[in-house]
N, C-alpha and C positions, 0 to 999 in steps of 0.2 A: 545484575545482568551477567550472563555467561560470557566472559571475555577471553578465557583461555581456550586452547585447542580442544582439551578434554571437555571443557564446559560446553563448547559449541556442539561437539558430538553428542553429548547428553541431551542438549536442547533439541537437536534434530531428531533423536530417538523418541523423546517424550512427545514432540509434535506428531510424529508418525503414529505412535501408539494411540494418542487421542483421536487422530483422524480415523484410524482403523476402527475404533469403537463406534464412532459416528456412522461410518459407512456400513459396518456389518450389523447395524441395528442393536448392538449391545446396549446402546443408549437410544431409547425410542425418541422420535421427534418430539421436541419441546420438553423432554424430561429434564428434571433438575439434576445437576451434577453433584458428585460427592464434594465434601469440603476440600479446600486446598491441602490441609494436613493429611486427609485420607488419600488424596491423589498422590501426594509426595511419597507416602508410605507404599502404596501399591505399585508405583512406577519406579521405586528405588532411586529417587532424585530429590534434590533439595527443594524446599518450598519456593525459593527464589527462581529456580529453573522452571518449576511448574507454573509459577505466576507469569513468567515471560511467555511460555508456550501458550497459556490461556490468552494473553494479550494479543498474540499474533493471530490466533484463531478467531478471536472476536473481531479483529481488524479485517480479517478475510471474510467475515460474515458467516462462519460456521457455528459460532457460539454467540450468545447474547446475554447481557446482564439485565435483570428486571428488578426494579426497586422493591425492596422488601421481600424478594423471592429468590435472590441469589443468581447463580449462573445456570443457563439452560442451553440445550441444543437448539440452534436457530429454527424458528418456525418457517423461515423463508430462506433456506440455504441457497447459495449461488449455484448456477448450472455447472455441470462437469467438474464436480469436486475432485480434487487430487488427480487431475490429468497427469499421466506418468511423467511428462517432462517438467512439471512444476518442481518436483523433488530434484531433478537434475539442475535446474536453475539455482536452487539453494546450495547444492553441493559441488557444482562444477562451474568455476568462473567463466570458461568460454561460453557456456550457455547464457550467462548474464550478458556477456558481450554481444552475442547474437540477438538477444531480445532488445538490447539498447539500439542496435543497428536497425532493427525492425521499427522501433519507436521513432527513430529519426525520420524514417520515411513517412510513417502514418501520422504521428502527432504534429510534425512540422507542417504538413499539408493541412491538417485539421485546424491548426492555429491560423494559417493564412486565410482559410475559408471563413473561420469564425470572425476574423477582423472585417470581412466583407459583409457578413450575414447575421451576426448575433443580434438578437432582439434586446430591447432595454431590460426586459424581465430576466433574460439569460445573463446579461451583464450584472444585474443586481444580485443574481444567484451566485455568480463567481465572486463578487465582492464579499458577500456574506461568508462564503467558504474560506476566503482569505483571512477574514477576521477570526474565524475559528482556528485556522492554522497559526495565526499570529499568537493567539492566546495559548495554544498548545505548546508552541516553541518556547515562549517566554516562561511558561510554568514547567518546562522540560517534561511534558506529558507525551511520551513517544507514541503511545497507542493512539491518542487523539490526533497527533500530527499525521500519523500514517493514514488514518481514516479520512482526514481532510485532504491530504495529498491525493489519494485515490479518487475522492469525490470531485476534486477540481478537474482532474483529467477526464472523468466521465462527463462532467458538465461541458467541458471544452468540445468533446466529440459531438455532443448534441447540438452545440451552437454552430457547428460547421454547416448544418443544414444540407448535408450531402446524403442522399438516401442510401447509397452503397456503403459509405463510411459508417453510417448509423447502424446498418445491419451487420457490417463486419465487426464493428466495435462490440455490439451485443453478443456476437458469437465467440469473442475471445476475451470478454470482460473478466472472467474468472482468472485467466492467465495473466492479464495485464494488472489486475488488482493485486494478485499475489506478488508479481514482480515489483510493483511500486511500494507496497507495504514492506516487503522483505528488504528492499533497498533502504528504507527509512529506519527499520529496526537495526539492520546490520551497520549502518553508518553511525548509529548511537554507540557502537562498541569501539569506535575510533576515539578512545578515551581522551587524548590530549586535545582533540579538536571538535568534539561532538557538538558543543553548543555553537561554536563559530560556524561549523558546517551547516547546522540546521538554520541559522540566521541567513546564511548565504542562499540556501535553497528557497527560503521564504522570499527573499528579495528577487530571486529568479522567477518565481511564480508571479510575483507582483509585476515584473517587467513584461511577462507574457500578457497578463491582464491589461496593463496600461496600453500596450500596443494594440490590443483588440479593441479597447474602449476608444482609442484614438483613430480607429479605422485605418490602421497602417499595416497592411498584409505582410510586406517584406520584413518589417520590424518584428511582427509577431512570429513569423517563421524563424528569424534569426535568434529571437529571445528563447524560443523553445529549443532550438538547436543547441544554444549555449547551455541551457539547463541540462539537457540529456547528456551532452558531452561532459559536463561537470560531474554528473552522477557517476559516470563510468570512471572518471579520473579519481574520485574519492577512494575507490577500491584498488585502483592501480598503485596508488601511493601509500595505501594503508599498511 
């Protein structure tokens, strides 16, 4: 993984170049990408950097892997790809802070409502997602953890059963998904504490789920607040 400042800059450039190819139709929808080795050569980057860039784009839904067929441009890309401020979040710490503040308002309220309104099927869905997150964390699969993390927050918004929240979440899901997955990938670069931090985030998600399952709105609100506050502090202390 790209842990140095120069490595981060190269990773950001490679991600941007790959995004550009997707957006300007250099790669047609559902087309198969060149090999990792070929991409590394064309992008003047190491295969490790290209591999991480691909992992991030898969986690964001821009690329997809198909068994026996390699890597492809997603057949169902998320709406509003590469909204201009997504890059600012990646490159500008204050933008990450602003998004975390927004999530404190939005997701803490969603957690409270979910504790009051989630169906058994929605609780089962969140439980399944947490099992996937647990497996990803314990196998140190950052991409799978990021996917499960974003999936959990999406399921939580749906379980709030608030029509306006549902519509609003749908309108900003690309931004929130990028924010959540970027946080997970970036936290993995805090080398000394990466595994410990991922286990702590897993426990925080469980705490949110347990409060929702217990029909405890204030506890769900508090658990989500503690999680998002923790996410911000990871980077403040890194």
